[in-house]
C-alpha positions as CSV (number, residue, x, y, z in Angstrom):
1,M,107.1,116.1,115.2
2,P,110.8,115.8,116.2
3,F,113.5,116.7,113.7
4,M,114.7,113.7,111.7
5,P,117.5,113.8,109.2
6,Q,116.3,113.1,105.7
7,S,117.6,112.3,102.3
8,D,116.8,115.0,99.8
9,R,116.2,113.9,96.2
10,L,115.8,116.0,93.2
11,L,114.1,114.0,90.5
12,D,116.3,115.7,87.9
13,E,119.3,114.1,89.5
14,L,117.7,110.7,89.3
15,F,116.4,111.0,85.8
16,W,119.4,112.7,84.0
17,E,123.0,111.6,83.7
18,S,125.4,114.1,85.5
19,G,126.7,117.0,83.4
20,G,123.4,118.3,81.9
21,F,119.9,117.7,80.8
22,D,120.7,116.0,77.5
23,R,121.3,112.4,78.5
24,K,118.6,110.3,80.2
25,R,119.5,107.5,82.5
26,D,118.3,104.0,81.7
27,H,114.9,103.3,83.1
28,A,116.2,100.4,85.2
29,V,118.9,102.6,86.7
30,V,116.3,105.3,87.6
31,S,114.1,102.7,89.3
32,S,117.1,101.4,91.3
33,L,118.0,104.9,92.4
34,I,114.4,105.6,93.5
35,A,114.3,102.3,95.4
36,A,117.6,103.2,97.2
37,S,116.4,106.7,98.0
38,K,113.2,105.4,99.6
39,S,115.2,103.1,101.9
40,S,116.2,106.1,104.0
41,E,114.4,106.6,107.3
42,S,113.0,109.9,105.9
43,W,113.2,111.7,102.6
44,I,112.1,114.7,100.6
45,V,111.5,114.6,96.9
46,E,111.3,117.6,94.6
47,G,110.5,117.7,90.9
48,V,108.0,117.8,88.1
49,F,108.4,114.2,86.8
50,G,104.9,112.9,87.6
51,E,105.8,109.3,86.6
52,L,108.8,109.3,89.0
53,A,107.1,111.2,91.8
54,E,104.3,108.7,91.6
55,Q,106.7,106.0,92.7
56,Y,107.0,107.8,96.1
57,L,103.3,108.3,96.8
58,N,102.5,105.1,98.6
59,E,105.3,105.7,101.1
60,A,104.8,109.5,101.4
61,E,103.6,110.8,104.7
62,T,102.9,114.4,103.4
63,L,102.4,115.7,99.9
64,I,102.8,119.4,99.2
65,W,101.6,120.4,95.7
66,L,102.6,123.8,94.3
67,D,100.4,124.9,91.5
68,I,102.5,127.6,89.9
69,E,102.9,129.0,86.4
70,W,105.2,126.9,84.2
71,S,107.2,130.0,83.4
72,L,108.2,130.2,87.1
73,C,109.5,126.7,87.3
């Protein structure tokens, strides 16, 4: 597979307002950010937000699931 530039997305950055983990973004804003991120030719998504990650699954080519202890996250 040739190298392709990708758009990296951390689900934390989509879900939380900038500046910390105490202010959630509006659901409509999160959905809009996800849609925009999926418009890139290729992308990588990382995070533990199952509901958000699920929105990428239909377009995902590869899924890598890490089953690690919660204390290591």
